[in-house]
C-alpha positions as CSV (number, residue, x, y, z in Angstrom):
1,X,-29.3,-17.1,4.4
2,X,-29.2,-16.4,0.8
3,X,-31.6,-14.4,-1.4
4,X,-33.5,-17.5,-2.4
5,X,-34.1,-18.4,1.2
6,X,-35.4,-14.8,1.9
7,X,-37.7,-15.1,-1.1
8,X,-39.1,-18.4,0.1
9,X,-39.4,-17.0,3.7
10,X,-41.2,-13.9,2.3
11,X,-43.6,-16.0,0.3
12,X,-44.5,-18.1,3.3
13,X,-44.6,-14.9,5.5
14,X,-47.1,-13.4,3.0
15,X,-49.3,-16.4,3.2
16,X,-49.2,-16.4,7.0
17,X,-50.0,-12.6,7.1
18,X,-52.9,-13.2,4.7
19,X,-54.2,-16.0,7.0
20,X,-53.9,-13.7,10.1
21,X,-55.5,-10.8,8.3
22,X,-58.2,-12.2,6.0
23,X,-60.2,-10.2,3.6
24,X,-60.1,-8.8,0.1
25,X,-56.8,-7.2,-0.9
26,X,-56.5,-4.7,-3.7
27,X,-53.6,-6.4,-5.3
28,X,-54.9,-10.0,-5.2
29,X,-52.6,-13.0,-4.8
30,X,-49.7,-11.5,-6.7
31,X,-49.8,-8.3,-4.6
32,X,-50.1,-10.1,-1.4
33,X,-47.1,-12.3,-2.3
34,X,-45.0,-9.3,-3.2
35,X,-46.0,-7.6,0.0
36,X,-44.9,-10.7,1.9
37,X,-41.5,-10.8,0.2
38,X,-40.9,-7.0,0.8
39,X,-42.3,-7.3,4.3
40,X,-39.8,-10.1,5.2
41,X,-36.9,-8.0,3.9
42,X,-38.1,-5.0,5.8
43,X,-38.7,-7.0,9.0
44,X,-35.3,-8.6,8.7
45,X,-33.6,-5.3,8.1
46,X,-35.3,-3.7,11.0
47,X,-34.5,-6.5,13.4
48,X,-30.8,-6.2,12.4
49,X,-30.7,-2.4,12.7
50,X,-33.0,-1.7,15.6
51,X,-32.8,-4.8,17.7
52,X,-29.1,-5.4,16.9
53,X,-29.7,-9.0,16.1
54,X,-27.3,-10.9,13.9
55,X,-28.5,-12.2,10.6
56,X,-29.2,-15.9,11.2
57,X,-27.5,-18.6,9.1
58,X,-30.5,-20.9,8.9
59,X,-34.1,-20.3,7.8
60,X,-35.5,-22.1,10.9
61,X,-34.8,-19.3,13.4
62,X,-37.9,-18.2,15.2
63,X,-37.0,-14.6,15.5
64,X,-36.5,-14.4,11.7
65,X,-40.0,-15.8,11.1
66,X,-41.6,-13.4,13.6
67,X,-39.8,-10.4,12.0
68,X,-40.8,-11.5,8.5
69,X,-44.5,-12.1,9.4
70,X,-44.6,-8.8,11.4
71,X,-43.1,-6.9,8.5
72,X,-45.6,-8.5,6.1
73,X,-48.5,-7.7,8.4
74,X,-47.5,-4.1,8.8
75,X,-47.0,-3.7,5.0
76,X,-50.3,-5.4,4.3
77,X,-52.2,-3.2,6.7
78,X,-50.5,-0.1,5.2
79,X,-51.4,-1.3,1.7
80,X,-55.0,-1.9,2.6
81,X,-55.2,1.6,4.2
82,X,-53.8,3.3,1.2
83,X,-55.4,1.3,-1.6
84,X,-58.2,-0.7,0.1
85,X,-61.2,0.7,-1.7
86,X,-59.8,0.7,-5.2
87,X,-61.9,-2.2,-6.3
88,X,-65.1,-0.9,-4.8
89,X,-65.2,2.2,-6.9
90,X,-65.6,0.4,-10.2
């Protein structure tokens, strides 16, 4: 998979993570999208390093999607824990 495929996968993974974890995010739509992209890269990297899985050649591999969504979810939860109340203070 190329960089563009990972970016598209990350964008979709961010949307899926947002649907699975609804609520108000401190970063809005742009922040959630960036979290999804970064989360997909982190999830993919961890699945290669820790689980010793090869990098798939196509975007339709189920394990790639699970790793990307899981990475986006973990990053979104961490982001909410760190910056979750930033809008409420104003």
